[in-house]
Each structure stands twice: as C-alpha cells, then as structure tokens.
C-alpha positions in Angstrom: 84.0 -13.0 -1.5 83.5 -16.4 0.2 86.8 -16.1 1.9 85.6 -12.9 3.6 82.2 -14.2 4.6 83.0 -17.8 5.6 84.5 -16.8 9.0 81.1 -15.6 10.1 79.9 -19.2 10.1 82.8 -20.5 12.2 83.7 -19.9 15.9 84.1 -17.4 17.5 81.9 -15.4 15.2 79.2 -18.0 14.8 77.6 -17.2 18.1 77.6 -13.5 17.6 76.3 -13.8 14.0 73.5 -16.1 15.1 72.5 -13.7 17.9 72.5 -10.7 15.5 70.2 -12.7 13.1 67.8 -13.6 15.9 67.7 -10.0 17.1 67.1 -8.7 13.6 64.3 -11.2 13.0 62.7 -10.1 16.3 62.9 -6.4 15.4 61.3 -7.1 12.0 58.6 -9.2 13.6 57.8 -6.6 16.3 57.7 -3.8 13.7 55.3 -5.8 11.5 53.1 -6.6 14.4 53.1 -3.0 15.5 51.6 -2.1 12.1 49.0 -4.9 12.1 48.0 -5.2 15.8 45.7 -2.1 15.9 43.8 -3.3 12.8 43.4 -6.8 14.3 42.2 -5.3 17.6 39.7 -3.1 15.9 38.3 -6.0 13.9 38.1 -8.2 17.0 36.3 -5.4 18.9 33.8 -4.7 16.2 33.0 -8.4 15.6 29.5 -9.6 16.5 30.5 -13.1 17.2 32.7 -13.3 20.3 33.6 -17.0 19.8 35.2 -16.5 16.3 38.9 -17.1 15.7 41.2 -14.2 14.6 41.7 -15.8 11.2 37.9 -16.0 10.6 37.4 -12.3 11.6 40.2 -11.2 9.4 39.0 -13.3 6.5 35.5 -11.8 6.6 36.6 -8.5 5.2 
C-alpha cells in the first residue's frame, strides 16, 4: 500500500496533492461556517452589550 501512496508525497504530485488538501480544508471550513454563521449573527444582534466579544456572547447561552 505504501508503494502506491508514496508517490503522492514526491514531485510532481506533491504540489497537486498539497493544493487538493488546501482546497478540501477550505471547503470544509466554509461549509462549517455556513452552518454556524447565522446562529452567531443572531446572538450578536440580540445581545444587549455591544462591546462584548463573540466568545463571551456564545458562552452566555
């Protein structure tokens, strides 16, 4: 199995493999933020204290 996967970590595939990993991480991050951002926005909008940090507002509930 290692003989089949080790070429991914060597040129010329290393660059493409790294780019794919970065793109996948970005897609997972954006998808996760897409789920949590509306909730964070609602909590920030309904907060009485406008000088609070996001972590404090989320931690209150």
